[in-house]
Steps between C-alpha positions, in 0.01 A plus 500: 500500500494868583324770303671842470337836418706718266397864490614795290606301199557664163223504232744305276561214742353168376418179670814346343737782602360496857555122523851535357597767759364305796652173384839652603384430857363153445245298319189687385179301463297788353531871431222723383470875432143614576339675207194723454211300355399777253832628376728204557758739646697411815350625830854540638506200726521120476558180687776242503476158660831343621524126549616523860505747788882538517522599129202739550680669794813524285299661220358754748849583623641517142220709338322714758573869441715414190467611140336275242442624143576860608255508799566447872283211609353392833502125581330335796301196586152513339205529737181296442248678279236675702141406460306724265124571526 
């Protein structure tokens, strides 16, 4: 499995619509739009997990710098979360 970072997403993009878009490139095991804890509003980014590396690479090629829900998105391989103090 490979986790992808999706940046610049529209406020109206949902987990379901994100999964549907990326499923065009292959099997999606999870898709989540990150939301603000206080307001519940999208923070403008999310993560998609693809079931294998080839499909993840295809999703990057298909969606990076393309328009989704009226916004141009950035798609790349997610980096591990940095340790917070």
